[in-house]
C-alpha positions in Angstrom: -3.3 -118.0 83.5 -4.7 -115.2 81.4 -7.7 -113.5 83.0 -10.0 -110.6 82.3 -11.8 -108.6 85.0 -14.9 -106.5 84.0 -15.9 -103.9 86.5 -18.6 -101.1 86.6 -16.0 -98.6 87.8 -12.3 -98.0 87.8 -11.3 -99.4 91.3 -8.9 -96.5 91.8 -8.8 -94.3 93.8 -10.0 -96.9 96.3 -12.2 -94.4 98.1 -15.4 -96.4 98.5 -16.2 -99.8 99.9 -16.8 -101.3 96.5 -13.6 -99.9 95.0 -11.6 -101.0 98.0 -12.9 -104.6 97.6 -12.4 -104.7 93.9 -8.9 -103.2 94.1 -7.6 -105.7 96.7 -9.2 -108.8 95.1 -7.9 -107.7 91.7 -4.4 -107.2 93.2 -4.5 -110.7 94.7 -5.3 -112.2 91.3 -2.8 -110.0 89.4 0.0 -111.2 91.6 -0.5 -114.7 90.1 -2.1 -114.2 86.7 -1.9 -111.9 83.7 -4.9 -109.7 84.1 -6.6 -107.4 81.7 -9.0 -104.9 83.4 -12.0 -103.5 81.5 -14.3 -100.9 82.9 -16.7 -98.2 81.7 -17.2 -94.5 82.3 -19.4 -91.5 81.4 -17.8 -88.2 80.3 -15.0 -87.4 78.0 -12.0 -88.2 80.2 -11.4 -91.8 81.2 -10.5 -92.3 84.9 -6.9 -92.6 85.9 -5.8 -96.1 86.6 -3.2 -95.2 89.2 -1.3 -98.4 90.4 -3.6 -100.6 88.3 -1.6 -99.7 85.2 1.4 -101.6 86.6 -0.6 -104.3 88.3 -2.5 -105.3 85.1 -1.3 -106.3 81.6 -3.9 -104.0 80.2 -6.3 -101.4 81.6 -9.1 -100.0 79.4 -12.1 -97.9 80.2 -14.9 -97.8 77.6 -16.8 -94.5 77.2 -20.6 -94.7 77.5 -22.6 -92.1 75.6 -26.2 -91.7 76.4 -28.8 -88.9 76.2 -30.5 -88.4 79.5 -33.9 -86.9 80.3 -35.9 -86.3 83.4 -38.1 -89.2 82.5 -35.3 -91.8 82.2 -35.9 -93.5 85.5 -39.5 -94.2 84.6 -38.5 -95.4 81.1 -36.0 -97.8 82.6 -38.6 -99.1 85.1 -40.8 -100.1 82.1 -38.1 -102.1 80.4 -37.5 -105.8 81.3 -33.8 -105.3 82.2 -33.1 -104.0 85.7 -32.1 -100.3 85.6 -28.9 -101.1 87.4 -27.8 -103.2 84.4 -29.1 -100.7 81.9 -27.0 -97.9 83.4 -23.6 -99.6 82.7 -23.9 -100.5 79.0 -24.9 -99.2 75.6 -25.2 -101.1 72.4 -21.8 -99.8 71.3 -20.0 -100.8 74.5 -21.6 -104.2 74.4 -20.5 -104.9 70.9 -17.0 -103.8 71.6 -16.3 -105.5 74.9 -18.1 -108.8 74.1 -15.7 -109.1 71.2 -12.7 -108.3 73.3 -13.6 -110.9 75.8 -13.3 -113.6 73.2 -9.5 -113.2 72.9 -8.5 -116.4 74.5 -9.0 -115.8 78.2 -8.7 -118.7 80.6 -11.1 -117.0 83.0 -13.3 -113.9 83.1 -14.3 -112.2 86.3 -17.6 -110.3 86.3 -17.4 -107.8 89.1 -21.0 -107.1 90.1 -24.2 -108.4 88.5 -24.5 -105.0 86.7 -21.8 -106.2 84.2 -23.6 -109.4 83.2 -24.6 -108.2 79.7 -20.9 -108.0 78.8 -20.2 -111.6 79.8 -23.5 -113.3 79.0 -22.2 -115.0 75.9 -19.1 -116.5 77.5 -20.6 -119.6 79.0 -21.9 -120.6 75.6 -18.3 -120.6 74.1 -16.7 -122.4 77.1 -15.0 -119.5 78.9 -15.2 -120.0 82.7 -16.9 -117.2 84.6 -16.5 -116.0 88.2 -18.9 -113.5 89.5 -18.1 -111.1 92.4 -21.3 -110.1 94.3 -20.5 -107.2 96.6 -24.0 -107.6 97.9 -27.2 -109.4 96.9 -28.6 -106.5 94.8 -32.3 -107.6 94.9 -32.3 -107.8 98.7 -30.6 -104.4 98.9 -33.3 -102.8 96.8 -36.0 -104.6 98.7 -34.7 -103.2 101.9 -34.4 -99.7 100.4 -38.0 -99.9 99.3 -39.2 -101.0 102.7 -37.3 -98.2 104.4 -38.4 -95.4 102.1 -41.6 -93.4 102.7 -44.4 -93.9 100.1 -43.6 -92.2 96.9 -42.1 -92.8 93.4 -38.7 -93.9 94.7 -40.3 -96.6 96.9 -42.2 -98.0 93.9 -39.1 -97.8 91.6 -37.0 -99.7 94.2 -39.7 -102.4 94.6 -39.8 -102.9 90.8 -36.0 -103.0 90.7 -35.8 -105.6 93.5 -38.2 -107.9 91.6 -36.3 -107.6 88.4 -32.9 -108.2 90.0 -34.1 -111.3 91.8 -35.5 -112.7 88.6 -32.2 -111.8 86.8 -30.0 -113.4 89.4 -32.1 -116.6 89.3 -31.7 -116.7 85.5 -28.0 -116.1 85.4 -26.7 -117.9 88.5 -26.6 -121.3 86.7 -24.1 -119.9 84.3 -21.6 -118.9 87.0 -18.6 -121.3 87.3 -18.1 -119.7 90.7 -19.4 -116.8 92.8 -17.7 -114.8 95.4 -19.9 -113.3 98.2 -19.2 -111.1 101.2 -20.9 -113.1 104.0 -22.6 -116.4 104.8 -25.9 -114.5 104.7 -25.3 -113.4 101.2 -24.3 -116.9 100.2 -27.6 -118.3 101.6 -29.6 -115.8 99.6 -27.7 -116.8 96.4 -28.1 -120.5 97.0 -31.8 -120.0 97.7 -32.1 -119.1 94.0 -29.7 -121.7 92.7 -28.3 -124.2 95.1 -25.6 -125.7 92.8 -23.5 -122.5 92.2 -20.0 -123.0 93.6 -19.4 -120.2 96.1 -16.6 -118.8 98.2 -17.2 -116.4 101.1 -14.5 -113.8 101.1 -15.5 -111.0 103.5 -14.2 -107.5 103.3 -10.9 -106.8 104.9 -8.4 -104.1 105.9 -4.9 -103.1 104.9 -3.3 -104.1 108.3 -0.1 -102.3 107.4 -2.0 -99.0 106.7 -4.3 -99.2 109.7 -2.4 -99.8 112.9 -3.0 -99.2 116.7 0.3 -97.2 116.7 -1.6 -94.3 115.3 -3.9 -94.0 118.3 -4.2 -90.6 119.9 -7.7 -90.5 121.6 -9.1 -87.0 122.0 -9.6 -85.5 125.4 -13.4 -85.4 124.9 -15.3 -88.7 124.5 -15.5 -89.1 120.7 -17.6 -91.5 118.7 -17.1 -91.9 114.9 -19.2 -93.0 112.0 -17.6 -93.4 108.7 -18.9 -94.3 105.2 -20.0 -92.7 101.9 -22.7 -90.3 103.0 -24.6 -90.4 99.8 -25.2 -94.1 100.2 -28.7 -94.7 101.5 -28.0 -97.3 104.1 -25.4 -95.0 105.7 -27.8 -92.0 105.5 -30.4 -94.2 107.2 -28.0 -95.3 109.9 -27.0 -91.7 110.8 -30.6 -90.6 110.8 -31.5 -93.5 113.0 -28.8 -92.6 115.5 -29.8 -89.0 115.8 -33.6 -89.7 115.8 -33.5 -92.6 118.3 -30.3 -92.5 120.3 -28.5 -89.1 120.4 -30.6 -87.4 123.1 -30.3 -90.4 125.4 -26.6 -90.6 124.8 -26.2 -86.9 125.7 -28.0 -87.3 129.0 -25.4 -90.0 129.9 -22.3 -88.4 128.4 -23.1 -84.6 128.0 -19.7 -83.7 126.4 -19.7 -86.5 123.8 -18.4 -85.5 120.4 -19.7 -87.2 117.1 -17.6 -87.4 114.0 -19.3 -88.3 110.7 -16.6 -89.0 108.2 -17.3 -89.7 104.6 -17.7 -88.2 101.2 -20.8 -86.6 99.6 -22.9 -86.0 102.7 -26.5 -85.2 101.7 -28.0 -81.9 102.9 -29.8 -83.2 106.0 -26.6 -85.0 107.2 -24.5 -81.9 106.6 -27.1 -79.8 108.5 -26.4 -81.9 111.7 -23.3 -79.7 112.3 -25.5 -76.6 112.7 -28.2 -78.5 114.7 -25.8 -79.9 117.3 -22.8 -78.2 118.8 -20.6 -81.3 119.2 -21.2 -82.9 115.8 -18.6 -82.6 113.0 -19.5 -83.7 109.4 -16.2 -83.8 107.5 -17.2 -84.6 104.0 -14.5 -86.3 101.9 -11.1 -86.6 103.7 -7.8 -87.6 102.2 -7.1 -90.1 105.0 -9.6 -91.5 107.6 -6.8 -92.6 110.0 -6.5 -89.3 111.9 -10.2 -89.4 112.7 -10.0 -93.1 113.7 -7.0 -92.2 115.8 -8.8 -89.6 117.9 -12.0 -91.7 118.3 -12.8 -93.7 121.4 -15.5 -95.8 119.6 -16.6 -96.5 116.1 -20.4 -96.9 115.8 -22.2 -98.8 113.0 -26.0 -98.4 113.6 -26.9 -99.9 110.2 -30.3 -101.2 109.5 -29.9 -101.8 105.8 -27.5 -103.4 103.4 -25.7 -106.7 102.7 -22.1 -107.7 102.5 -19.5 -107.0 105.2 -18.6 -103.5 106.5 -15.0 -102.5 105.7 -15.3 -99.8 108.4 -15.5 -102.5 111.1 -12.5 -104.4 110.0 -10.5 -101.2 109.5 -11.4 -100.1 113.0 -10.4 -103.5 114.4 -7.0 -103.2 112.6 -6.6 -99.6 114.0 -7.3 -100.5 117.6 -10.6 -98.7 117.9 -13.5 -100.4 119.7 -16.7 -101.1 117.7 -20.4 -101.1 118.5 -22.6 -102.4 115.7 -26.0 -103.7 115.0 -26.2 -107.3 113.8 -27.0 -106.0 110.3 -23.9 -103.9 110.4 -21.8 -106.8 111.4 -23.0 -109.3 108.8 -20.1 -111.7 108.2 -18.5 -110.8 111.5 -20.9 -112.2 114.0 -18.3 -114.8 115.2 -16.0 -111.9 116.0 -18.6 -110.5 118.3 -18.9 -113.9 120.0 -15.2 -113.8 120.6 -15.6 -110.4 122.3 -13.7 -108.3 119.7 -16.7 -106.1 119.0 -20.0 -105.3 120.7 -23.5 -106.0 119.1 -26.6 -104.0 120.0 -29.9 -104.1 118.2 -32.1 -101.6 120.0 -31.6 -97.9 120.5 -31.4 -98.3 124.3 -28.9 -101.2 124.1 -26.8 -99.4 121.5 -26.5 -96.3 123.7 -25.7 -98.5 126.7 -22.9 -100.2 124.8 -21.5 -96.9 123.7 -21.5 -95.5 127.2 -19.9 -98.7 128.6 -17.0 -98.5 126.2 -16.5 -94.8 126.7 -16.3 -95.3 130.5 -14.6 -98.7 130.6 -11.2 -99.1 132.3 -8.2 -98.8 130.0 -7.2 -102.4 130.6 -10.6 -103.7 129.3 -10.3 -101.6 126.2 -6.8 -102.7 125.6 -7.7 -106.4 125.9 -10.6 -105.9 123.5 -8.7 -104.0 120.9 -5.6 -106.3 121.0 -7.9 -109.3 120.4 -9.6 -107.4 117.5 -6.2 -106.5 116.0 -5.0 -110.1 116.1 -8.2 -111.3 114.4 -7.9 -108.6 111.7 -4.3 -109.7 111.0 -5.0 -113.4 111.0 -8.3 -113.5 109.1 -9.1 -110.2 107.4 -5.9 -108.7 106.0 -6.4 -107.8 102.3 -3.3 -109.7 101.4 -4.8 -112.9 102.8 -8.2 -112.3 101.2 -6.7 -111.4 97.9 -4.8 -114.7 97.9 -8.0 -116.5 98.8 -9.7 -114.9 95.8 -6.8 -115.9 93.5 -6.9 -119.5 94.8 -10.7 -119.7 94.0 -10.2 -118.3 90.5 -7.5 -120.9 89.7 -9.7 -123.7 91.2 -12.6 -122.6 88.9 -10.4 -122.4 85.8 -8.8 -125.8 86.5 -12.2 -127.4 87.2 -13.5 -126.0 83.9 -10.5 -127.5 82.0 -11.1 -130.9 83.6 -14.7 -130.8 82.5 -13.7 -130.0 79.0 -11.3 -133.0 78.9 -14.0 -135.2 80.4 -16.4 -134.4 77.6 -13.9 -134.7 74.8 
């Protein structure tokens, strides 16, 4: 099968959740099909493809040229197209890539709703289309708007949410298949168009890269949070922890140490290091495994965001106990029911769960982490999930061929 994958970013280096997911799903498909990868970039230099150059038959990044002004967010808000979609295309990039995608592909993968303008013509010429939805964007922006204080950003996010919901309702009937991260996201999609064929493929972990053998817990009780620290749901989670939980946790475990690991921390997150003696904000690190290895617990106090948290599955694979909110563990609630991670949805319950794991007997922690590791290997390894994605793509392409034969 000859397939094209259209992404809003080069999925290498795989240093964010979105890039990790795109990379591993693409790898699974490329192991069974000839794949051409198309992406876009701003700036003069295209991003380096790294191992994608060998994985794919063709890798091309299309330069976007646009003049920016301070009023651009407001102008975009006044246009009918969501600003998320406006950001990733120009008239020139559309003309070029729409033409390239007519070169006899058996299947085209639209990675994120943001790339819809490039593929909108394909259903009309009989090219099967699979959409990867890393999250349900309209719900993401609605949650952002609800969480923000009153101001321009709140209004802009509300407007974006409305536009994205309308857009998804309009385009979902043209998907031959859609891949989502969680049953919750699947339900949101089917509320807009019940007949879209879907496959839930949650986020995973490289179970060869993350292993319990690396564990070297620090002498001090250590709790870790990891994630891109310019991403608003992560910022909100850290603020929530320090505003509502940290003081209580310190009264229970005075020498507790907090690691905040992730690139691009915003100033108020970076300032936590100066505000508290036992808090470390690392910024971008070349490898998160040494920080996981020294941590006694991974915390995920998320209140916003859809999809599935890679950080949870990576911690499970690495043998690190996890405490998460239900929002943070979307797509993994069955794992909590099996006792492989702990859910807590109030500040007091979250702190109690952290304290219990910090003070639990070694045998209890070992039993929990062994169970989590086994589940990660059996259900959530990227190799397995990539193969599931390839299976779905082939099923969609085959079904589309059968429909063509039926109507001939």
